[in-house]
C-alpha positions, 0 to 999 in steps of 0.5 A: 534677418533681411534688411528689407522685406518688399511686399509686391513685385510691381514696378515700385517694389522691384526698383526699390529692391534693385536699388537696395541690392545695389547698395549691399542690402539683403532683400526678400520680395514677397508676391501674392500672385504667381508671377512677378511684375504686378499689373505690368506683367506680360505673357507670351501667347502665340509669339505675342506679348500679351498685357495681362492686366491692360495696356501699358505704354511707357512714356515720360518727359523726364530724361533721367527716368527714361535713361534709368528704365532703359538699362533694363530693356530695349524699347521700341518706337511704339507711339500711342494713337488710340481710336474711338468707335461710336456707332460704326464711326471711327474718330482719332484720339486724342481730340485733334484736327483729324477728330474735328474734321470727321466730326464737323468737316472743318479743315483749319484750326481757326474753324475748329476753334470757332465751332468749339467756341460756339458750342461752349457759348451755347452751353453757357457754363463759366465754372464747371462743377462736374465732369460733364460741364468740364468736358463740354467747356473743353471740347463742346457738346458734340464731342462730349456726347459721342466720345466722352460721356458713355466711355467715362460713365462705363469707366467710373460706374457713375453718371458724368454729372456725378463725377468731379471735373478734375478727371477730365481736365488733363484731356489732350486737345490739339489744333494739329493733325497729330494722333500721338496721345502723349506729349512726352518726348520719350515713349515706347514698349520694352521689346520682349515685354515688361516681365523680362524687364522686372526679372532683370531688376530682381536678378539675384534677389530672393522672391517668394511667389504665391505669398500673401503678406497680410496672411503671413504678416507676423512671421514675415515681419519678424525676419526683416528690419524694414518693410516696403509695402506696396499693397492697399493701405486700407488692407494693411490696417485691416480697414479699421476706418473703412474701405477705400473705393477702387474701380476694377477691370475684368478682361476677356482675352481670346486668340483669333485665327486671323492676322489682323483683327482691328488694325490698331492696338487700342480701340475705345468703345465710347457708346454706353450701350457697348458693355466693354470700354475698349479692345486691345489687340496686343500684337500691334504694340510690337508691330507683330506679323504673327499669323494669329492675333490676341485680343482683350475686351476690357470691362470696368467693374466696381471693386469688392474685397478679393478683386484686384484694385486698379483705379483709386476713386479720388473723390472727397470722401475717399481722399479724406478717408485716405488721410486717416490711413496716411496719418497712421502710416506716417507714424510707422517706424518700420514700414514704408508705403509706396506705389499706386495702392500704398499711396492711394493715387493714380500713377503712370509708370514714369511717376512710379519710377520717379517715386521709387527712386526718390524713396530709395534715395531717402531711405537707403 
């Protein structure tokens, strides 16, 4: 018998397993994929750490979280400064004075505020009811139409007028010439990639890869006292109330025989007519100087069973449906639900670290 069966070797499950082993509990980690790490898995290609499931930049303003994660890896000084491509034009992200200067030719914060205020007043929306209205109320119509509308509609598979305003409210808007996307004081990427960081967490813990917990549930449940489940909560209950909705992502990755393809790790393609949402050039995450480069085009896609769920669609319908599953989960005596899929909530990595540590403190 194991004290804990941990379903999923992503960040949440791996941290819980590490904390449990530290306290003397026996653990078995089962992972459906053929590798550990979940969506933060990185794979070396041509000497470059490739983010197989999309770009992951660790950032946090929580010193406890930062110090905790750094025990497993040395982090570099990478600063997330994506750029946006729109019909041959390049704009800085997040929206800042560099963006406003390129868009309107303004050079001072006062001029930028005035220009944005003019567009907001002309649009005349006091209480935004959808994403389009919220975005224009934040940055005006020009920036919305060039840099927000097409990208967002590709990302979510819906028109901006059909999306809730909450999605865009955390959009950074700065009246400084600062291209750093995050405000957090701690930021970087593990030198050597995320996989080796997860492997250190799981050192000394039994891990079974290529093991689908839900297909072997009866057998696995019988060899443990408690279960930490980080898979989709609706799948755990065999979708008895219906399917929760997710967005999935498809990647086209290729090795290019050139040293530097786009000059930046992340380039967002914001026009709707370009089918992919962004191109990642992985070597720039670690300031690589390799003679070749690896790039990934990302295509947002609707989710169906069998696909990898990436982003929960937290609209009213799905949130109400999740509450039904969460109510059942709260009555479970043997099962702990955690992580992005277990909680049906979009978490950044630093949120996952904090949630996993809180879960470990409560249950171990």
